[in-house]
C-alpha positions as a printed NumPy array, in Angstrom:
array([[-23.843,  -6.366, -54.729],
       [-25.972,  -4.985, -51.889],
       [-26.102,  -8.425, -50.287],
       [-22.323,  -8.689, -50.32 ],
       [-21.942,  -5.229, -48.74 ],
       [-24.575,  -6.038, -46.1  ],
       [-22.897,  -9.355, -45.383],
       [-19.492,  -7.65 , -45.019],
       [-20.955,  -4.982, -42.71 ],
       [-22.678,  -7.651, -40.61 ],
       [-19.432,  -9.651, -40.328],
       [-17.505,  -6.506, -39.381],
       [-20.083,  -5.605, -36.704],
       [-19.979,  -9.114, -35.227],
       [-16.166,  -9.046, -35.23 ],
       [-16.01 ,  -5.639, -33.527],
       [-18.591,  -6.563, -30.879],
       [-16.762,  -9.806, -30.059],
       [-13.428,  -8.061, -29.415],
       [-12.251,  -7.246, -25.898],
       [-10.813,  -3.804, -25.439],
       [ -8.001,  -3.085, -22.997],
       [ -9.122,  -0.134, -20.905],
       [ -5.712,   0.37 , -19.338],
       [ -4.883,   0.186, -15.665],
       [ -7.75 ,  -0.025, -13.243],
       [ -7.66 ,   0.841,  -9.554],
       [ -6.249,  -1.896,  -7.374],
       [ -8.909,  -3.892,  -5.588],
       [ -6.508,  -5.429,  -3.065],
       [ -5.269,  -3.121,  -0.346],
       [ -4.47 ,  -2.516,   3.3  ],
       [ -6.087,   0.467,   5.012],
       [ -5.994,   2.02 ,   8.441],
       [ -4.784,   4.959,  10.453],
       [ -1.404,   6.103,  11.654],
       [ -1.561,   7.531,  15.168],
       [  1.361,   9.743,  16.142],
       [  2.233,   9.585,  19.859],
       [  3.574,  13.089,  20.482],
       [  3.52 ,  15.55 ,  17.563],
       [  5.661,  17.975,  19.59 ],
       [  8.569,  15.491,  19.571],
       [  8.576,  15.261,  15.76 ],
       [ 11.965,  16.19 ,  14.279],
       [ 12.089,  19.453,  12.323],
       [ 13.646,  17.82 ,   9.262],
       [ 10.794,  15.402,   8.357],
       [ 10.244,  15.499,   4.621],
       [  7.735,  12.7  ,   4.163],
       [  5.99 ,   9.866,   6.005],
       [  4.662,   6.708,   4.334],
       [  3.293,   3.341,   5.322],
       [  5.412,   0.52 ,   3.976],
       [  4.932,  -3.231,   3.802],
       [  7.228,  -6.01 ,   2.71 ],
       [  6.625,  -9.417,   1.17 ],
       [  9.381, -11.02 ,   3.24 ],
       [ 10.831, -10.131,   6.629],
       [ 13.573, -11.864,   8.596],
       [ 15.855, -10.013,  11.009],
       [ 18.772, -12.208,   9.892],
       [ 18.227, -11.602,   6.175],
       [ 18.471,  -8.137,   4.621],
       [ 16.411,  -9.184,   1.578],
       [ 12.902,  -7.839,   2.177],
       [ 11.415,  -9.165,  -1.039],
       [  9.004,  -6.749,  -2.691],
       [  8.529,  -3.467,  -0.834],
       [  5.28 ,  -1.508,  -1.209],
       [  4.797,   2.147,  -0.226],
       [  1.585,   4.053,   0.411],
       [  1.13 ,   7.577,  -0.81 ],
       [  2.421,  10.267,   1.546],
       [  0.755,  10.342,   4.975],
       [ -0.003,  13.624,   6.716],
       [  2.282,  13.899,   9.699],
       [  1.16 ,  17.295,  10.99 ],
       [ -1.883,  15.745,  12.713],
       [ -2.426,  13.386,  15.655],
       [ -3.628,  10.722,  13.228],
       [ -3.961,  10.253,   9.486],
       [ -5.605,   7.694,   7.219],
       [ -3.582,   5.625,   4.791],
       [ -4.166,   3.128,   2.016],
       [ -1.562,   0.882,   0.452],
       [ -2.256,  -1.137,  -2.694],
       [ -0.682,  -4.59 ,  -2.704],
       [ -1.318,  -7.86 ,  -4.511],
       [ -2.847, -10.798,  -2.648],
       [ -0.422, -12.492,  -0.294],
       [  0.95 , -12.436,   3.23 ],
       [  2.824,  -9.367,   4.478],
       [  4.816, -10.056,   7.651],
       [  5.434,  -6.386,   8.456],
       [  3.445,  -3.197,   7.968],
       [  5.159,  -0.127,   9.329],
       [  5.512,   3.64 ,   9.255],
       [  8.672,   5.09 ,   7.8  ],
       [  9.788,   8.713,   7.647],
       [ 12.27 ,  10.351,   5.323],
       [ 14.656,  13.075,   6.355],
       [ 14.65 ,  16.207,   4.187],
       [ 17.359,  16.032,   1.524],
       [ 18.133,  12.336,   2.176],
       [ 17.019,   8.957,   0.828],
       [ 14.632,   6.543,   2.507],
       [ 16.332,   4.661,   5.343],
       [ 14.895,   1.556,   7.037],
       [ 16.388,   2.831,  10.326],
       [ 13.778,   5.611,  10.251],
       [ 10.899,   3.235,  11.011],
       [  8.782,   4.77 ,  13.768],
       [  5.991,   2.252,  14.15 ],
       [  4.735,  -1.167,  13.132],
       [  1.335,  -2.81 ,  13.034],
       [  0.883,  -4.135,  16.537],
       [ -2.606,  -3.952,  18.12 ],
       [ -1.075,  -3.41 ,  21.576],
       [  0.301,  -0.084,  20.361],
       [  3.478,  -0.522,  22.344],
       [  7.107,  -0.038,  21.434],
       [  7.918,  -3.765,  21.403],
       [  9.072,  -4.896,  17.991],
       [  6.625,  -7.754,  17.499],
       [  5.052,  -7.322,  14.065],
       [  1.795,  -9.006,  13.113],
       [  1.337, -10.203,   9.561],
       [ -1.51 ,  -9.169,   7.29 ],
       [ -2.936, -11.525,   4.687],
       [ -4.947, -10.586,   1.601],
       [ -6.781, -13.28 ,  -0.349],
       [ -9.289, -13.406,  -3.188],
       [-11.965, -13.912,  -0.53 ],
       [-10.651, -10.996,   1.573],
       [ -9.064,  -8.529,  -0.857],
       [ -9.153,  -5.599,   1.597],
       [ -7.818,  -5.666,   5.123],
       [ -9.064,  -2.623,   7.01 ],
       [ -8.265,  -1.167,  10.43 ],
       [ -4.572,  -1.971,  10.289],
       [ -3.888,   0.884,  12.678],
       [ -0.305,   1.751,  13.508],
       [  1.064,   3.762,  16.403],
       [  4.072,   5.823,  15.412],
       [  6.58 ,   7.02 ,  18.   ],
       [  8.683,  10.023,  17.049],
       [ 11.084,   9.566,  19.981]])
């Protein structure tokens, strides 16, 4: 009888040790990071509720479908510059920009105040960002935001 109990306990231990446990959601390992630099904090509207970095999976000026849209957490807009991080799956993102929301209103794509463009000018010439398994983090995607 002892042998049967020992054999059952041994089988149960082997079974339990061979199982994989789901530990729930883990932090995303693929992301875009950088800083938002605000051009003139004194020209910021008084009704700014929130500022976020946003990226889209698809962007075409002639097509209103942006594909998947990803938002960062809220970005501090009371400073000259603020860090951001946006978690996204691997892929190519043709536009990374800064969007602000007016107090009491919904998000509006017309409230975009800056896009990723290393020249830091007001020309609307976005540069795409690509995340791969080999390069899961793209850093220093710095964006100049123009309140005017």
